[in-house]
DRENPA-3360 file (N, C-alpha, C; in nm, 2 decimals, always signed):
BEGIN
1 = MQPQYQYQ = -16.34/+19.89/+33.49/-16.34/+19.75/+33.45/-16.20/+19.70/+33.47 ~ -16.19/+19.59/+33.54/-16.06/+19.53/+33.56/-16.04/+19.42/+33.46 ~ -15.90/+19.40/+33.42/-15.87/+19.30/+33.32/-15.89/+19.16/+33.38 ~ -15.93/+19.07/+33.30/-15.95/+18.93/+33.35/-15.82/+18.85/+33.31 ~ -15.76/+18.80/+33.41/-15.64/+18.71/+33.39/-15.68/+18.57/+33.39 ~ -15.63/+18.50/+33.29/-15.66/+18.36/+33.27/-15.54/+18.28/+33.32 ~ -15.57/+18.18/+33.39/-15.46/+18.09/+33.43/-15.43/+17.99/+33.32 ~ -15.30/+17.98/+33.29/-15.26/+17.89/+33.18/-15.17/+17.78/+33.24;
9 = QPYPVQGG = -15.20/+17.66/+33.20/-15.12/+17.55/+33.25/-14.97/+17.57/+33.19 ~ -14.87/+17.54/+33.27/-14.73/+17.54/+33.22/-14.71/+17.43/+33.12 ~ -14.62/+17.45/+33.03/-14.59/+17.35/+32.93/-14.52/+17.24/+33.01 ~ -14.55/+17.11/+32.97/-14.48/+17.00/+33.03/-14.33/+17.00/+32.99 ~ -14.25/+16.97/+33.09/-14.10/+16.97/+33.06/-14.07/+16.84/+32.98 ~ -14.00/+16.86/+32.87/-13.97/+16.74/+32.80/-13.85/+16.67/+32.86 ~ -13.87/+16.55/+32.90/-13.76/+16.47/+32.96/-13.66/+16.42/+32.85 ~ -13.54/+16.45/+32.88/-13.43/+16.41/+32.78/-13.40/+16.26/+32.81;
17 = YAPPQRTE = -13.31/+16.22/+32.73/-13.27/+16.08/+32.75/-13.19/+16.07/+32.88 ~ -13.21/+15.96/+32.95/-13.14/+15.93/+33.07/-13.00/+15.90/+33.04 ~ -12.91/+15.96/+33.12/-12.77/+15.92/+33.09/-12.74/+15.78/+33.11 ~ -12.65/+15.72/+33.03/-12.63/+15.58/+33.04/-12.57/+15.54/+33.17 ~ -12.62/+15.43/+33.23/-12.57/+15.38/+33.35/-12.43/+15.32/+33.33 ~ -12.33/+15.38/+33.39/-12.20/+15.32/+33.38/-12.16/+15.25/+33.51 ~ -12.13/+15.13/+33.50/-12.09/+15.06/+33.62/-11.93/+15.06/+33.62 ~ -11.88/+15.09/+33.74/-11.74/+15.10/+33.75/-11.69/+14.95/+33.76;
25 = DSVGSWML = -11.57/+14.93/+33.70/-11.51/+14.80/+33.71/-11.45/+14.78/+33.85 ~ -11.47/+14.66/+33.90/-11.42/+14.63/+34.03/-11.27/+14.61/+34.03 ~ -11.21/+14.60/+34.15/-11.07/+14.58/+34.16/-11.04/+14.43/+34.12 ~ -11.13/+14.34/+34.15/-11.11/+14.20/+34.10/-11.11/+14.19/+33.95 ~ -11.20/+14.27/+33.89/-11.20/+14.27/+33.74/-11.07/+14.32/+33.68 ~ -11.02/+14.42/+33.74/-10.89/+14.48/+33.69/-10.78/+14.38/+33.72 ~ -10.78/+14.31/+33.84/-10.68/+14.21/+33.87/-10.68/+14.10/+33.77 ~ -10.80/+14.05/+33.73/-10.81/+13.95/+33.63/-10.76/+13.99/+33.49;
33 = TIFLLGIP = -10.79/+14.12/+33.46/-10.74/+14.17/+33.33/-10.59/+14.18/+33.33 ~ -10.53/+14.23/+33.43/-10.38/+14.24/+33.44/-10.32/+14.10/+33.44 ~ -10.38/+14.00/+33.51/-10.33/+13.87/+33.51/-10.34/+13.81/+33.37 ~ -10.45/+13.82/+33.30/-10.46/+13.76/+33.17/-10.37/+13.83/+33.07 ~ -10.34/+13.96/+33.08/-10.25/+14.03/+32.99/-10.11/+13.98/+33.01 ~ -10.08/+13.92/+33.12/-9.94/+13.87/+33.15/-9.91/+13.74/+33.08 ~ -10.02/+13.67/+33.04/-10.00/+13.54/+32.97/-9.97/+13.57/+32.82 ~ -9.86/+13.52/+32.76/-9.82/+13.56/+32.63/-9.93/+13.56/+32.52;
41 = VVGFIYVL = -9.98/+13.45/+32.48/-10.07/+13.44/+32.37/-10.21/+13.48/+32.41 ~ -10.25/+13.43/+32.53/-10.38/+13.47/+32.58/-10.40/+13.62/+32.60 ~ -10.29/+13.68/+32.65/-10.30/+13.82/+32.67/-10.32/+13.90/+32.55 ~ -10.25/+13.86/+32.44/-10.27/+13.93/+32.31/-10.41/+13.92/+32.26 ~ -10.46/+13.80/+32.27/-10.60/+13.78/+32.22/-10.70/+13.86/+32.31 ~ -10.67/+13.86/+32.44/-10.76/+13.93/+32.53/-10.75/+14.08/+32.51 ~ -10.64/+14.13/+32.47/-10.62/+14.28/+32.44/-10.71/+14.31/+32.32 ~ -10.70/+14.22/+32.22/-10.78/+14.24/+32.09/-10.93/+14.24/+32.13;
49 = ILAFGADT = -10.97/+14.15/+32.21/-11.11/+14.14/+32.25/-11.15/+14.27/+32.32 ~ -11.07/+14.31/+32.42/-11.11/+14.43/+32.49/-11.11/+14.56/+32.40 ~ -11.01/+14.57/+32.31/-11.00/+14.69/+32.23/-11.11/+14.70/+32.13 ~ -11.16/+14.59/+32.08/-11.26/+14.60/+31.97/-11.40/+14.55/+32.01 ~ -11.41/+14.50/+32.13/-11.54/+14.45/+32.17/-11.59/+14.48/+32.31 ~ -11.51/+14.54/+32.39/-11.54/+14.57/+32.53/-11.65/+14.68/+32.53 ~ -11.73/+14.67/+32.63/-11.84/+14.77/+32.65/-11.80/+14.88/+32.75 ~ -11.70/+14.85/+32.83/-11.66/+14.95/+32.93/-11.55/+15.04/+32.87;
57 = GAKKNYAR = -11.57/+15.17/+32.89/-11.48/+15.27/+32.82/-11.33/+15.26/+32.88 ~ -11.32/+15.24/+33.01/-11.18/+15.24/+33.06/-11.10/+15.12/+33.01 ~ -11.16/+15.00/+33.01/-11.08/+14.89/+32.96/-11.06/+14.89/+32.81 ~ -11.16/+14.95/+32.73/-11.14/+14.96/+32.59/-11.03/+15.06/+32.56 ~ -11.02/+15.17/+32.63/-10.91/+15.27/+32.61/-10.78/+15.21/+32.65 ~ -10.78/+15.14/+32.76/-10.65/+15.08/+32.81/-10.60/+14.98/+32.70 ~ -10.69/+14.89/+32.65/-10.65/+14.79/+32.55/-10.60/+14.86/+32.42 ~ -10.67/+14.97/+32.38/-10.62/+15.04/+32.26/-10.48/+15.10/+32.28;
65 = ATLIWMAI = -10.46/+15.16/+32.40/-10.33/+15.22/+32.43/-10.22/+15.11/+32.43 ~ -10.26/+14.99/+32.49/-10.17/+14.88/+32.49/-10.13/+14.83/+32.35 ~ -10.23/+14.82/+32.26/-10.20/+14.78/+32.13/-10.11/+14.89/+32.06 ~ -10.13/+15.01/+32.08/-10.05/+15.12/+32.02/-9.90/+15.10/+32.07 ~ -9.88/+15.08/+32.20/-9.75/+15.06/+32.25/-9.69/+14.93/+32.20 ~ -9.77/+14.83/+32.18/-9.71/+14.70/+32.12/-9.66/+14.73/+31.98 ~ -9.74/+14.81/+31.90/-9.70/+14.84/+31.76/-9.57/+14.92/+31.76 ~ -9.56/+15.02/+31.85/-9.44/+15.10/+31.86/-9.32/+15.01/+31.90;
73 = GIVISTII = -9.34/+14.92/+31.99/-9.23/+14.83/+32.03/-9.19/+14.74/+31.92 ~ -9.28/+14.69/+31.84/-9.25/+14.60/+31.72/-9.17/+14.68/+31.62 ~ -9.21/+14.80/+31.59/-9.14/+14.89/+31.49/-9.00/+14.91/+31.54 ~ -8.98/+14.96/+31.67/-8.85/+14.99/+31.72/-8.76/+14.86/+31.72 ~ -8.82/+14.75/+31.76/-8.74/+14.62/+31.77/-8.70/+14.58/+31.63 ~ -8.78/+14.60/+31.53/-8.75/+14.57/+31.39/-8.63/+14.65/+31.34 ~ -8.64/+14.78/+31.37/-8.53/+14.87/+31.33/-8.40/+14.83/+31.40 ~ -8.40/+14.80/+31.53/-8.28/+14.76/+31.60/-8.23/+14.63/+31.54;
81 = LVIMLASG = -8.32/+14.54/+31.51/-8.28/+14.41/+31.45/-8.21/+14.43/+31.32 ~ -8.26/+14.51/+31.23/-8.20/+14.54/+31.10/-8.06/+14.60/+31.12 ~ -8.05/+14.69/+31.21/-7.92/+14.76/+31.24/-7.82/+14.65/+31.29 ~ -7.86/+14.57/+31.38/-7.77/+14.47/+31.44/-7.73/+14.37/+31.34 ~ -7.82/+14.32/+31.25/-7.79/+14.23/+31.14/-7.69/+14.29/+31.05 ~ -7.71/+14.42/+31.01/-7.62/+14.48/+30.92/-7.48/+14.50/+30.98 ~ -7.48/+14.54/+31.11/-7.35/+14.55/+31.18/-7.28/+14.42/+31.19 ~ -7.35/+14.31/+31.23/-7.29/+14.18/+31.24/-7.24/+14.13/+31.11;
89 = AAFFNFYV = -7.31/+14.15/+31.00/-7.26/+14.11/+30.87/-7.13/+14.19/+30.83 ~ -7.13/+14.32/+30.86/-7.01/+14.40/+30.83/-6.89/+14.35/+30.91 ~ -6.92/+14.32/+31.04/-6.82/+14.28/+31.13/-6.76/+14.14/+31.09 ~ -6.85/+14.05/+31.05/-6.81/+13.92/+31.00/-6.73/+13.93/+30.87 ~ -6.77/+14.01/+30.78/-6.70/+14.03/+30.65/-6.56/+14.09/+30.68 ~ -6.55/+14.18/+30.77/-6.42/+14.25/+30.80/-6.32/+14.15/+30.85 ~ -6.36/+14.06/+30.95/-6.27/+13.97/+31.01/-6.24/+13.85/+30.92 ~ -6.34/+13.80/+30.85/-6.32/+13.68/+30.77/-6.23/+13.72/+30.65;
97 = GSSSPSSS = -6.26/+13.84/+30.59/-6.18/+13.88/+30.47/-6.04/+13.92/+30.51 ~ -6.01/+13.96/+30.63/-5.87/+14.01/+30.66/-5.79/+13.90/+30.72 ~ -5.84/+13.79/+30.76/-5.76/+13.69/+30.83/-5.75/+13.57/+30.75 ~ -5.70/+13.58/+30.62/-5.68/+13.47/+30.54/-5.55/+13.40/+30.59 ~ -5.54/+13.27/+30.58/-5.42/+13.20/+30.63/-5.30/+13.24/+30.54 ~ -5.19/+13.26/+30.61/-5.07/+13.30/+30.53/-4.99/+13.17/+30.50 ~ -4.94/+13.16/+30.38/-4.87/+13.04/+30.34/-4.72/+13.06/+30.34 ~ -4.67/+13.17/+30.41/-4.53/+13.19/+30.41/-4.47/+13.14/+30.54;
105 = L = -4.52/+13.04/+30.60/-4.46/+12.99/+30.73/-4.35/+12.90/+30.70;
% end
C-alpha cells in the first residue's frame, strides 16, 4: 500500500506596507529655497517653516542644521560682543582717568 499525498495550498504571503513614495526635490525647488534663505527676515521665517513643517526629509534636515548654526553664531557673537564691550570700557576708563588736564602750565 502506498501512502497518499495530499496537495496543500501554500499560505498566502502577507503583503507588508508599501514603502512611502518619496519624491526628490527638483533643482528649481532648491534654487527657490536658497534664494528665499538669502532674504533676511523672509529667510528666517522660511527656515522655521521648513524645520517644523516640511514634509521632505532633506529640506527639513537642512533647515534644522541651519537653525543650529544660527544659534551657535548668536552665542559666539554675544560672547565676542561682551568681551569687546568690557575691553572698550576698560580702555576708555584707562585713558580718561590718566589724562586729567594739568593746571601747572
